[in-house]
Backbone as a printed PyTorch tensor [residue, N CA C, xyz], in Angstrom:
tensor([[[  0.8510,  -1.1760,   0.0000],
         [  0.0000,   0.0000,   0.0000],
         [  0.9000,   1.2430,   0.0000]],

        [[  0.6080,   2.1790,  -0.8480],
         [  1.3900,   3.4040,  -0.8910],
         [  0.4600,   4.5980,  -0.7690]],

        [[  1.0460,   5.7010,  -0.2980],
         [  0.2730,   6.9170,  -0.1250],
         [  0.2930,   7.7760,  -1.3710]],

        [[ -0.3940,   8.8870,  -1.3060],
         [ -0.4150,   9.8400,  -2.4060],
         [  0.9330,  10.5460,  -2.5060]],

        [[  1.4300,  10.6910,  -3.7200],
         [  2.6630,  11.4350,  -3.9460],
         [  2.3520,  12.9150,  -3.7090]],

        [[  3.0980,  13.5580,  -2.8120],
         [  2.8570,  14.9630,  -2.4990],
         [  3.9670,  15.8650,  -3.0070]],

        [[  5.0830,  15.2760,  -3.4060],
         [  6.2020,  16.0620,  -3.9170],
         [  7.0860,  15.1570,  -4.7430]],

        [[  7.6310,  15.6960,  -5.8310],
         [  8.5660,  14.9530,  -6.6760],
         [  9.8500,  15.7760,  -6.7790]],

        [[ 10.9620,  15.2090,  -6.2950],
         [ 12.2380,  15.9110,  -6.3130],
         [ 12.6900,  16.1430,  -7.7490]],

        [[ 13.3150,  17.2830,  -7.9680],
         [ 13.8450,  17.5880,  -9.2970],
         [ 15.2390,  16.9950,  -9.4970]],

        [[ 15.8180,  16.4540,  -8.4360],
         [ 17.1640,  15.8750,  -8.5200],
         [ 17.1010,  14.4200,  -8.9650]],

        [[ 18.0230,  14.0540,  -9.8320],
         [ 18.1090,  12.6530, -10.2540],
         [ 18.7040,  11.8270,  -9.1150]],

        [[ 18.2750,  10.5930,  -8.9890],
         [ 18.8000,   9.6890,  -7.9610],
         [ 20.2160,   9.2580,  -8.3310]],

        [[ 21.1130,   9.2650,  -7.3540],
         [ 22.4760,   8.8030,  -7.5450],
         [ 22.7500,   7.7970,  -6.4360]],

        [[ 22.9410,   6.5350,  -6.7800],
         [ 23.1070,   5.4780,  -5.7860],
         [ 24.5210,   5.3840,  -5.2200]],

        [[ 25.4620,   6.1610,  -5.7570],
         [ 26.8330,   6.1150,  -5.2450],
         [ 26.8760,   6.6700,  -3.8240]],

        [[ 27.5180,   5.9290,  -2.9460],
         [ 27.6030,   6.3590,  -1.5460],
         [ 28.7220,   7.3850,  -1.3800]],

        [[ 28.4630,   8.4550,  -0.6170],
         [ 29.4700,   9.4980,  -0.4290],
         [ 30.7060,   8.9960,   0.3160]],

        [[ 31.8530,   9.5940,   0.0200],
         [ 33.1120,   9.2510,   0.6830],
         [ 33.4670,  10.2790,   1.7490]],

        [[ 32.6460,  11.3210,   1.8920],
         [ 32.9020,  12.3730,   2.8790],
         [ 31.7520,  12.4130,   3.8750]],

        [[ 32.1210,  12.4550,   5.1500],
         [ 31.1510,  12.6220,   6.2300],
         [ 31.4550,  13.9650,   6.8930]],

        [[ 30.4290,  14.8010,   7.0220],
         [ 30.5820,  16.1100,   7.6570],
         [ 29.7570,  16.1120,   8.9430]],

        [[ 30.4220,  16.4670,  10.0450],
         [ 29.7480,  16.5360,  11.3430],
         [ 29.5850,  18.0110,  11.6930]],

        [[ 28.3400,  18.4350,  11.8650],
         [ 28.0410,  19.8410,  12.1300],
         [ 26.9920,  19.9770,  13.2210]],

        [[ 26.7480,  21.2080,  13.5880],
         [ 25.6360,  21.5670,  14.4520],
         [ 24.3590,  21.5960,  13.5940]],

        [[ 23.2280,  21.5260,  14.2400],
         [ 21.9490,  21.5400,  13.5190],
         [ 21.4340,  22.9400,  13.2000]],

        [[ 22.0930,  23.9710,  13.6830],
         [ 21.5980,  25.3390,  13.5550],
         [ 21.2610,  25.6760,  12.1040]],

        [[ 19.9870,  25.8640,  11.8380],
         [ 19.4990,  26.1170,  10.4850],
         [ 20.0250,  27.3870,   9.8400]],

        [[ 20.4840,  28.3400,  10.6470],
         [ 21.0540,  29.5680,  10.0910],
         [ 22.3480,  29.2810,   9.3360]],

        [[ 23.0340,  28.2300,   9.7420],
         [ 24.3430,  27.9110,   9.1860],
         [ 24.3100,  26.7360,   8.2150]],

        [[ 23.2540,  25.9400,   8.2540],
         [ 23.2430,  24.6610,   7.5490],
         [ 23.4410,  24.7990,   6.0350]],

        [[ 22.7990,  25.7480,   5.4110],
         [ 22.9930,  25.9710,   3.9740],
         [ 24.4370,  26.3170,   3.6510]],

        [[ 25.0710,  27.0770,   4.5420],
         [ 26.4880,  27.4290,   4.3540],
         [ 27.3790,  26.1920,   4.4870]],

        [[ 27.0420,  25.3090,   5.4400],
         [ 27.7970,  24.0610,   5.5930],
         [ 27.7010,  23.2260,   4.3120]],

        [[ 26.4880,  23.1360,   3.7680],
         [ 26.2880,  22.3430,   2.5520],
         [ 27.0600,  22.9290,   1.3770]],

        [[ 26.9760,  24.2370,   1.1990],
         [ 27.7060,  24.8760,   0.1010],
         [ 29.2140,  24.6780,   0.2730]],

        [[ 29.7190,  24.8400,   1.4910],
         [ 31.1330,  24.6570,   1.7860],
         [ 31.5770,  23.2330,   1.4210]],

        [[ 30.7740,  22.2540,   1.7850],
         [ 31.1160,  20.8530,   1.4820],
         [ 31.1420,  20.6140,  -0.0270]],

        [[ 30.1490,  21.1330,  -0.7350],
         [ 30.0890,  20.9290,  -2.1850],
         [ 31.2100,  21.6470,  -2.9120]],

        [[ 31.4430,  22.8940,  -2.5600],
         [ 32.3740,  23.7030,  -3.3480],
         [ 33.8030,  23.6430,  -2.8270]],

        [[ 34.0480,  24.0830,  -1.6150],
         [ 35.4240,  24.1230,  -1.1100],
         [ 35.9990,  22.7270,  -0.8900]],

        [[ 35.2240,  21.8570,  -0.2650],
         [ 35.7300,  20.5050,   0.0000],
         [ 35.7360,  19.6440,  -1.2580]],

        [[ 35.0040,  20.0770,  -2.2770],
         [ 34.9450,  19.3120,  -3.5230],
         [ 34.2190,  17.9940,  -3.3660]],

        [[ 33.3390,  17.9150,  -2.3880],
         [ 32.6220,  16.6630,  -2.1250],
         [ 31.4540,  16.4470,  -3.0750]],

        [[ 31.1480,  17.4390,  -3.8900],
         [ 30.0550,  17.3050,  -4.8360],
         [ 28.7000,  17.3740,  -4.1510]],

        [[ 27.6570,  16.9780,  -4.8590],
         [ 26.3080,  17.1190,  -4.3200],
         [ 25.9590,  16.0810,  -3.2550]],

        [[ 26.7580,  15.0300,  -3.1550],
         [ 26.4420,  13.9720,  -2.1950],
         [ 27.4510,  13.9610,  -1.0580]],

        [[ 26.9730,  14.3080,   0.1070],
         [ 27.7820,  14.3200,   1.3140],
         [ 26.9180,  13.7480,   2.4280]],

        [[ 27.4940,  12.9090,   3.2610],
         [ 26.7770,  12.4550,   4.4480],
         [ 26.9690,  13.4800,   5.5420]],

        [[ 25.8690,  13.9930,   6.0920],
         [ 25.9270,  14.9330,   7.2000],
         [ 25.4280,  14.2560,   8.4660]],

        [[ 26.1750,  14.4340,   9.5390],
         [ 25.7040,  14.0810,  10.8730],
         [ 25.5380,  15.4180,  11.5750]],

        [[ 24.3050,  15.7760,  11.8620],
         [ 24.0310,  17.0760,  12.4660],
         [ 23.4380,  16.8700,  13.8620]],

        [[ 24.1070,  17.4740,  14.8390],
         [ 23.6960,  17.3770,  16.2370],
         [ 23.8170,  18.7500,  16.8790]],

        [[ 23.0010,  19.0450,  17.8810],
         [ 23.2540,  20.2790,  18.6120],
         [ 24.6810,  20.2380,  19.1760]],

        [[ 25.4660,  21.2510,  18.8740],
         [ 26.8500,  21.2810,  19.3360],
         [ 27.8230,  20.5300,  18.4540]],

        [[ 27.3560,  19.9080,  17.3910],
         [ 28.2570,  19.2310,  16.4480],
         [ 29.0680,  18.1120,  17.0760]],

        [[ 30.3910,  18.2800,  17.1420],
         [ 31.2980,  17.2140,  17.5910],
         [ 31.3870,  17.0740,  19.1100]],

        [[ 30.6670,  17.8610,  19.8490],
         [ 30.8110,  17.8460,  21.3040],
         [ 30.7880,  16.4470,  21.9190]],

        [[ 29.9000,  15.5290,  21.5170],
         [ 29.9330,  14.1960,  22.1340],
         [ 31.2730,  13.4710,  21.9570]],

        [[ 31.9530,  13.7090,  20.8500],
         [ 33.2650,  13.0920,  20.6410],
         [ 34.3150,  13.7250,  21.5590]],

        [[ 34.1790,  15.0110,  21.8250],
         [ 35.1320,  15.7180,  22.6830],
         [ 34.9270,  15.3820,  24.1550]],

        [[ 33.7090,  15.0050,  24.5130],
         [ 33.3820,  14.7320,  25.9160],
         [ 33.1770,  13.2440,  26.1780]],

        [[ 33.8770,  12.4080,  25.4450],
         [ 33.6960,  10.9610,  25.5640],
         [ 33.8110,  10.4750,  27.0020]],

        [[ 34.7450,  11.0300,  27.7590],
         [ 34.9470,  10.5880,  29.1370],
         [ 33.9660,  11.2450,  30.1100]],

        [[ 33.5760,  12.4910,  29.8320],
         [ 32.6810,  13.2090,  30.7430],
         [ 31.2030,  12.8930,  30.5070]],

        [[ 30.8460,  12.5470,  29.2920],
         [ 29.4510,  12.2290,  28.9450],
         [ 29.4360,  10.9550,  28.0960]],

        [[ 29.7810,   9.8080,  28.7000],
         [ 29.9340,   8.5720,  27.9270],
         [ 28.6520,   8.1090,  27.2280]],

        [[ 27.4930,   8.3730,  27.8100],
         [ 26.2460,   7.9520,  27.1570],
         [ 26.0230,   8.7140,  25.8580]],

        [[ 26.2710,  10.0300,  25.8790],
         [ 26.1350,  10.8370,  24.6620],
         [ 27.1280,  10.3540,  23.6140]],

        [[ 28.3680,  10.1520,  24.0360],
         [ 29.4060,   9.6770,  23.1130],
         [ 29.0240,   8.3390,  22.5020]],

        [[ 28.5790,   7.4160,  23.3210],
         [ 28.2670,   6.0710,  22.8290],
         [ 27.1280,   6.1060,  21.8070]],

        [[ 26.1200,   6.9140,  22.0500],
         [ 24.9970,   7.0090,  21.1110],
         [ 25.4700,   7.5240,  19.7490]],

        [[ 26.2950,   8.5490,  19.7490],
         [ 26.7780,   9.1240,  18.4920],
         [ 27.8020,   8.1890,  17.8460]],

        [[ 28.6610,   7.5830,  18.6560],
         [ 29.6620,   6.6490,  18.1360],
         [ 28.9910,   5.4890,  17.3920]],

        [[ 27.9300,   4.9300,  17.9770],
         [ 27.2190,   3.8120,  17.3250],
         [ 26.6530,   4.2340,  15.9770]],

        [[ 26.1260,   5.4190,  15.9000],
         [ 25.5600,   5.8900,  14.6270],
         [ 26.6490,   6.1130,  13.5870]],

        [[ 27.7540,   6.6990,  14.0000],
         [ 28.8590,   6.8870,  13.0600],
         [ 29.4130,   5.5350,  12.6180]],

        [[ 29.5790,   4.6020,  13.5350],
         [ 30.0750,   3.2720,  13.1800],
         [ 29.1080,   2.5790,  12.2120]],

        [[ 27.8140,   2.7470,  12.4210],
         [ 26.8270,   2.1750,  11.5100],
         [ 26.9390,   2.7710,  10.1180]],

        [[ 27.1530,   4.0560,  10.0510],
         [ 27.3390,   4.7270,   8.7650],
         [ 28.6120,   4.2340,   8.0860]],

        [[ 29.6760,   4.1150,   8.8670],
         [ 30.9560,   3.6600,   8.3120],
         [ 30.8950,   2.2050,   7.8380]],

        [[ 30.0100,   1.4230,   8.4130],
         [ 29.8970,   0.0160,   8.0300],
         [ 29.4200,  -0.1470,   6.5860]],

        [[ 28.7220,   0.8540,   6.0680],
         [ 28.2230,   0.7750,   4.6860],
         [ 28.8780,   1.8070,   3.7760]],

        [[ 29.9710,   2.4150,   4.2370],
         [ 30.6790,   3.4400,   3.4730],
         [ 32.1600,   3.1270,   3.4420]],

        [[ 32.8040,   3.6700,   2.4440],
         [ 34.2560,   3.6800,   2.4210],
         [ 34.6650,   5.1360,   2.6470]],

        [[ 34.3110,   5.6500,   3.8220],
         [ 34.5720,   7.0570,   4.1110],
         [ 36.0690,   7.2890,   4.2480]],

        [[ 36.5590,   8.1650,   3.4240],
         [ 37.9850,   8.4880,   3.4400],
         [ 38.2450,   9.8650,   4.0390]],

        [[ 37.1660,  10.5630,   4.3580],
         [ 37.3110,  11.9280,   4.8310],
         [ 36.2000,  12.2520,   5.8190]],

        [[ 36.6070,  12.7380,   6.9960],
         [ 35.6480,  13.1940,   8.0010],
         [ 35.9630,  14.6550,   8.2780]],

        [[ 34.9510,  15.4850,   8.1570],
         [ 35.1020,  16.9280,   8.3450],
         [ 34.2020,  17.3410,   9.5030]],

        [[ 34.7650,  18.0880,  10.4360],
         [ 33.9860,  18.6030,  11.5620],
         [ 33.9860,  20.1280,  11.4870]],

        [[ 32.8010,  20.7040,  11.6210],
         [ 32.6550,  22.1560,  11.5260],
         [ 31.9200,  22.6670,  12.7640]],

        [[ 32.5230,  23.6280,  13.4410],
         [ 31.8570,  24.3540,  14.5230],
         [ 31.5050,  25.7410,  13.9860]],

        [[ 30.6340,  26.4440,  14.6960],
         [ 30.2480,  27.7730,  14.2060],
         [ 30.0870,  28.7580,  15.3420]],

        [[ 30.2270,  30.0110,  14.9900],
         [ 30.0610,  31.1230,  15.9090],
         [ 28.6080,  31.1920,  16.3810]],

        [[ 28.3990,  31.7490,  17.5630],
         [ 27.0600,  31.9840,  18.1000],
         [ 26.2540,  30.6990,  18.2240]],

        [[ 26.9020,  29.6360,  18.6770],
         [ 26.2430,  28.3330,  18.8230],
         [ 25.4600,  28.3020,  20.1370]],

        [[ 24.1490,  28.1810,  20.0510],
         [ 23.2990,  28.1810,  21.2450],
         [ 23.6540,  27.0220,  22.1750]],

        [[ 24.0250,  25.8770,  21.6090],
         [ 24.3820,  24.7210,  22.4310],
         [ 25.5850,  25.0600,  23.3130]],

        [[ 26.6030,  25.6360,  22.7100],
         [ 27.7970,  25.9910,  23.4710],
         [ 27.5490,  27.1720,  24.4060]],

        [[ 26.7290,  28.1180,  23.9940],
         [ 26.4290,  29.2560,  24.8600],
         [ 25.7150,  28.8070,  26.1290]],

        [[ 24.9160,  27.7380,  26.0380],
         [ 24.1890,  27.2220,  27.1930],
         [ 24.8440,  26.0220,  27.8480]],

        [[ 26.0090,  25.6750,  27.3890],
         [ 26.7060,  24.4720,  27.8570],
         [ 27.0430,  24.5610,  29.3540]],

        [[ 26.8170,  23.4530,  30.0470],
         [ 27.1100,  23.4300,  31.4800],
         [ 28.4650,  22.7990,  31.7810]],

        [[ 28.9700,  21.9700,  30.8780],
         [ 30.2910,  21.3680,  31.0710],
         [ 31.3130,  22.3180,  30.4690]],

        [[ 32.1300,  22.9100,  31.3090],
         [ 33.1040,  23.9030,  30.8550],
         [ 34.5140,  23.4540,  31.1970]],

        [[ 35.4400,  23.9580,  30.4410],
         [ 36.8450,  23.7390,  30.7720],
         [ 37.4840,  25.1060,  30.9460]],

        [[ 38.7660,  25.1090,  31.1110],
         [ 39.4850,  26.3810,  31.2680],
         [ 39.8990,  26.9420,  29.9140]],

        [[ 39.1730,  26.6000,  28.8510],
         [ 39.5530,  26.9760,  27.4940],
         [ 39.4620,  28.4760,  27.2310]],

        [[ 38.6980,  29.2130,  28.0140],
         [ 38.5720,  30.6570,  27.7870],
         [ 37.2160,  31.0030,  27.2120]],

        [[ 37.1890,  31.5830,  26.0160],
         [ 35.9390,  31.9910,  25.3790],
         [ 35.1820,  30.7750,  24.8480]],

        [[ 33.9380,  31.0030,  24.4660],
         [ 33.1420,  29.9270,  23.8680],
         [ 33.8310,  29.4180,  22.6010]],

        [[ 34.3330,  30.3380,  21.7870],
         [ 35.0560,  29.9350,  20.5750],
         [ 36.2740,  29.0790,  20.9270]],

        [[ 37.0330,  29.4860,  21.9580],
         [ 38.1880,  28.7020,  22.3910],
         [ 37.7570,  27.2890,  22.7990]],

        [[ 36.6230,  27.1950,  23.5140],
         [ 36.1010,  25.8950,  23.9320],
         [ 35.7290,  25.0550,  22.7100]],

        [[ 35.0570,  25.6640,  21.7400],
         [ 34.6630,  24.9360,  20.5350],
         [ 35.8880,  24.4120,  19.7830]],

        [[ 36.9100,  25.2420,  19.6710],
         [ 38.1200,  24.8250,  18.9530],
         [ 38.8310,  23.7180,  19.7230]],

        [[ 38.9120,  23.8490,  21.0510],
         [ 39.5170,  22.7810,  21.8550],
         [ 38.7360,  21.4870,  21.6870]],

        [[ 37.4130,  21.5710,  21.6330],
         [ 36.5850,  20.3800,  21.4360],
         [ 36.7810,  19.7910,  20.0360]],

        [[ 36.9180,  20.6500,  19.0320],
         [ 37.1960,  20.1480,  17.6840],
         [ 38.4840,  19.3260,  17.6780]],

        [[ 39.5190,  19.8420,  18.3110],
         [ 40.8210,  19.1540,  18.3310],
         [ 40.7140,  17.8330,  19.0920]],

        [[ 40.0310,  17.8450,  20.2540],
         [ 39.8320,  16.5960,  21.0110],
         [ 39.0250,  15.5920,  20.1990]],

        [[ 37.9850,  16.0710,  19.5420],
         [ 37.1450,  15.1920,  18.7270],
         [ 37.9430,  14.5960,  17.5690]],

        [[ 38.8350,  15.3840,  16.9820],
         [ 39.6610,  14.8810,  15.8740],
         [ 40.4870,  13.6850,  16.3220]],

        [[ 41.0380,  13.7500,  17.5250],
         [ 41.8330,  12.6320,  18.0390],
         [ 40.9690,  11.3820,  18.1910]],

        [[ 39.7600,  11.5460,  18.6890],
         [ 38.8460,  10.4090,  18.8530],
         [ 38.4470,   9.8590,  17.4870]],

        [[ 38.1450,  10.7360,  16.5500],
         [ 37.7400,  10.2990,  15.2070],
         [ 38.8820,   9.5870,  14.4880]],

        [[ 40.1000,  10.0880,  14.6410],
         [ 41.2600,   9.4180,  14.0270],
         [ 41.4520,   8.0210,  14.6080]],

        [[ 41.1850,   7.8690,  15.8870],
         [ 41.2930,   6.5510,  16.5230],
         [ 40.1950,   5.6150,  16.0100]],

        [[ 38.9880,   6.1480,  15.8430],
         [ 37.8660,   5.3460,  15.3530],
         [ 38.0310,   4.9460,  13.8960]],

        [[ 38.5550,   5.8690,  13.0840],
         [ 38.6600,   5.6630,  11.6460],
         [ 40.0820,   6.0060,  11.2140]],

        [[ 41.0440,   5.1280,  11.5070],
         [ 42.4490,   5.4680,  11.2660],
         [ 42.8040,   5.7120,   9.8000]],

        [[ 42.0300,   5.1770,   8.8720],
         [ 42.3340,   5.3500,   7.4490],
         [ 41.7510,   6.6300,   6.8590]],

        [[ 40.9550,   7.3430,   7.6240],
         [ 40.3000,   8.5500,   7.1030],
         [ 41.1060,   9.7980,   7.4480]],

        [[ 40.9960,  10.7960,   6.5940],
         [ 41.5350,  12.1210,   6.8660],
         [ 40.5100,  12.8730,   7.6980]],

        [[ 40.9580,  13.5480,   8.7490],
         [ 40.0620,  14.3480,   9.5830],
         [ 40.4380,  15.8150,   9.4060]],

        [[ 39.4520,  16.6340,   9.0690],
         [ 39.6560,  18.0660,   8.8620],
         [ 38.7290,  18.8420,   9.7880]],

        [[ 39.2160,  19.9840,  10.2630],
         [ 38.4470,  20.8090,  11.1950],
         [ 38.2970,  22.2300,  10.6490]],

        [[ 37.1020,  22.7960,  10.8670],
         [ 36.8290,  24.1600,  10.4060],
         [ 35.9560,  24.8850,  11.4220]],

        [[ 36.0540,  26.2100,  11.3950],
         [ 35.2030,  27.0560,  12.2180],
         [ 34.5430,  28.0740,  11.2940]],

        [[ 33.2170,  28.1360,  11.3390],
         [ 32.4580,  29.0730,  10.5040],
         [ 32.0700,  30.2850,  11.3550]],

        [[ 32.2070,  31.4570,  10.7400],
         [ 31.8560,  32.6950,  11.4410],
         [ 31.4260,  33.7320,  10.4060]],

        [[ 30.8350,  34.8100,  10.9090],
         [ 30.5030,  35.9260,  10.0270],
         [ 31.7870,  36.6790,   9.7140]],

        [[ 31.9140,  37.1350,   8.4720],
         [ 33.0940,  37.9040,   8.0650],
         [ 33.1270,  39.2190,   8.8380]],

        [[ 34.3220,  39.6910,   9.1270],
         [ 34.4930,  40.9080,   9.9180],
         [ 33.8080,  42.1180,   9.2900]],

        [[ 34.0210,  42.3370,   8.0110],
         [ 33.4910,  43.5240,   7.3690],
         [ 32.0930,  43.3660,   6.8070]],

        [[ 31.5640,  42.1660,   6.7810],
         [ 30.2720,  41.9430,   6.1490],
         [ 29.4580,  40.9350,   6.9400]],

        [[ 28.5080,  41.4150,   7.7400],
         [ 27.7390,  40.4740,   8.5510],
         [ 26.8800,  39.5110,   7.7260]],

        [[ 26.7240,  39.7880,   6.4480],
         [ 25.9520,  38.8820,   5.6030],
         [ 26.8140,  37.7590,   5.0260]],

        [[ 28.1210,  37.8340,   5.2230],
         [ 29.0500,  36.8860,   4.6090],
         [ 29.5820,  35.9030,   5.6460]],

        [[ 29.4900,  34.6150,   5.3340],
         [ 30.0150,  33.5690,   6.2110],
         [ 31.3600,  33.1140,   5.6650]],

        [[ 32.3470,  33.0090,   6.5480],
         [ 33.6720,  32.5160,   6.1730],
         [ 33.9960,  31.2890,   7.0180]],

        [[ 34.8670,  30.4530,   6.4770],
         [ 35.2950,  29.2340,   7.1570],
         [ 36.7920,  29.2980,   7.3690]],

        [[ 37.2230,  29.0350,   8.5860],
         [ 38.6560,  29.0090,   8.9160],
         [ 39.0760,  27.5650,   9.1400]],

        [[ 40.2450,  27.2260,   8.6450],
         [ 40.8150,  25.9070,   8.8840],
         [ 41.4090,  25.8840,  10.2910]],

        [[ 41.1610,  24.8090,  11.0200],
         [ 41.6890,  24.6460,  12.3780],
         [ 42.6560,  23.4690,  12.3570]],

        [[ 43.8860,  23.6580,  12.8440],
         [ 44.8350,  22.5360,  12.8860],
         [ 44.2800,  21.3980,  13.7530]],

        [[ 44.5020,  20.1610,  13.3360],
         [ 43.9490,  19.0170,  14.0650],
         [ 44.7620,  18.6390,  15.2850]],

        [[ 45.9230,  19.2450,  15.4730],
         [ 46.7440,  18.9860,  16.6510],
         [ 46.9510,  20.2990,  17.3840]],

        [[ 46.9270,  20.2650,  18.7170],
         [ 47.0920,  21.5130,  19.4820],
         [ 48.4520,  22.1560,  19.2610]]])
């Protein structure tokens, strides 16, 4: 039994599985920018696997402090990897993240941005351990200094 068709996508189906996984925050203000960045700058094309969570990579960074959160996200990533030959994992944090602004687990990292970057680096180490054959890349998205309408992405080194 099938229901009434209510929408027909204009995109052709492509059964090829993506080789890039992008982990981001769910914030809808930034999501279109994340997608464009993945397609154009990362060269991942129109097909990218996104894992979107409030706070993005935070569960990977807090594996020891919040093991239940980490385990839930780890299982989902492992399930995705079981059917993919993912060669690239990209993690993106963003400015003005409500999850981080309201975060109760704090470190001595300094500003919220400093905390996000420290978490990106910690998460990269965990991701490299989970997927040793994959490249892990880190980025921070923010509004451009001179143009509040423009979003820019900064590369973050994966090692402190």
